[in-house]
Structures are given as structure tokens and as C-alpha cells.
N, C-alpha and C positions, 0 to 999 in steps of 0.2 A: 576188457575194452568190448564194446558192443560191435555187433556186425557192421552197422551203419558207420561207425566210427572208423573201422577198418577201410570202408569203401569210399567214404567221402570226407572225412573229418573227425575232429574230437569235440566232445562236448565241452563247456566252458570249465567244468569240474575236472575233467580228464587233462585237459591242456593245462590248467592250473598246476596239477600234480607234476605233469612232465616238466613245466618250466619253473616250479617252485615257488609260485606267487599265488596270490589270492585270486578267486574266481573274479572278482569284482575289477581287479587289476587287468585280468585277461580281457573282459568286456570293454574296459575303457581303452585297452590298446586297440582292440577290433574297432572301436568306433572312431579312434583318431588315425586308423589305417597303419598302425605300427604292425599289426598281425593281419594275415590273411584269412579270410572265412567267408561264410555265406549264410543266409537265413532260410530255413526250410520249416514250414508249418510252425511259424512263431518263435522258433528257437534258434540260437546262433551256434554254428558249427565252425570249428577253428581248423584250418589247415596248417599243419606244421611239417616243414620239410627236414630231412635229416641234417642238412648243414646248420639250420637254425639250432636244432636240439644240440649238436656238437658244439656250436658257439656259445650257448647257454651254459653247457656243462663246464666248458673251458672258462668261462667268465666266472661261474660259482667256484670253481677250483681255485682259480687265481685270487679270488676275494679272500677264500679261506686261508690261503698261504701268505698273503701281504698283511694279514692282520697282526700287527705287533702294538705293544703297549705305546700310547702317544706320550711323548715326553713333552711336559708343559714349556712354552716359550714365553718368556717374559718380554713382551713387547709393549709394556705400558698398561695392557687390559688390566692387570692384577691391581695395578695403582688406581685406575679409573673404578674398577669394581668397589675397592675399598672405600674411594671418595663418595661414589654413590650410595653405598651402604650407610656411612656416617651421616650423609644428607637426608638419606630416607628415615634415620632414626631420629635426627634433628626436627624433620617435619612432622614426625608421629608425636614428638613430644610436645611440639607447638600446637598441633591439632588437639591434643589432650588438654593443653591449658585453655584453648579458645572454647572448647566444649565445656569445661568446668566454669569458666567465666559466663558462658550463656546459661548454665544452670543457675548460677547466683542471680543473674540479672532475671531470670524467670521467677524465681523466689521473690525478688524485690517487686517484680510488675505485679505478681499475685497480692502481695501486701499491699501495694499502692491501690489496687482495684478494690480490696476489701475495705481500706480507708475511704475510697471515693464512695463506695456503697454505703458507708456508715453515715458520710456527710449528706448524702441524698435523703436518707431516713431523717437524720436531724432536720434538714431543711423541710422535709414534708411535715414532720411534726410541729416545726415552727408555723409553718403556713397554716395549719390547722388551727393552731392556737390563735393566729393573728386575724383570722376570719372574723371581721367585725360584723356585728347584728346592725340592723337597721337603727339609726339614731333614736334615742328614747329621751330619757330626761338629761338634763344638762349635766348632773354630777355622774351619770354612768358613761357618758362620751368622754369626760376627763380621765375617768378611771381607766377606760379601754385604751387611752392614749398611753398612759403610764404603763399599761402592762405591755403595750406594743413596744414602747421604748425599752423596757426591761428585757423583752424577748430578743430585740434586736442586738442589745448589748450582749446578751447571752450568746446569741449566735455568732455575733463577731468574735467573741472571746473563744469559742469552740474552734471557729475557722483558723484564727491565729494560731492556736494550740496544735492543730493538725499540721499547719504549714512549717511550723518550727521543728516538728518531729521529722520532717522529711530531710534527707541528707543533701 
């Protein structure tokens, strides 16, 4: 112990050792007013009286002597714990099922997006083929209309085929 501690009080660490607790606990007890002390030069000094030390020692000894194995008491808590454990397992299984379903749906969504992309490409290709030039000779316009009708039929058949594949 330091000379100042003998004259005025104990440091947090010294008081913690005497009380058998953590220095942070000593600081909190001081702040709450459970321990007497004072501040000097920015440090906290704890004042312990002999009665307090004796009380703490008696309390520690009584705690040590009364420690006995605790016998489990069945007051319904064990049944509740079993029920909650079973419910937790059931919910975990349900969560696993939902996650698996989400994965399957994600795969289906990706396939659907790929099909839609393919359809857009086919539509763009058909639009390119259907772009009619300015009318020329009467035979050319008729030929272009026939090509357009053929392209539209092909396009319709492609759309129907894609729609039939969808579940």
C-alpha cells in the first residue's frame, strides 16, 4: 500500500483487491454512492472502514460455505424447454424447406428471363426482316407482303412454342 493510501484512502485497484471484486466494479459502486471516497488530482480514492471490510469478509465466507450442488426442481420448465426445442427444430426444418423452394424459384426465374431474352432477340430479328423498302414494282410489293405473312406466321409459332413450354 502507498503512504497516501494509508493517510487518505485506497486506489481503485487496492480497494478491489481488499473487496475481492473488479476495479471497474469499485468505480461503479463509488459513482452510485455505495462506497465512500473522494477525487484528488483526477484519481478516485476509496475510503474503507474496518466494519465494511469485516462485513465483506463475512459475506464472502458465508457465500463459500453455502455453496452446495443445486438439485433440479421439476416445475414444468423442463417440459417447456423440451417443447421449445422441438418447436425450434420444426421451424428450422420449415426454414430449410422455404430456402430450398426459393432456390428452385430463382432457377426458374433465371430460365424464364433467358427465354424472354431469346424472344426479344427473335422479335428484333423479325422486325429487321420485316422492314419494308419503299414501294417499287407491283410484283415486289406482293412478294414483300408474302414474306411478311410468312415471317409473322413463323413468329407466332415461335411465341406459341415458348408459351407451351412454360409450366
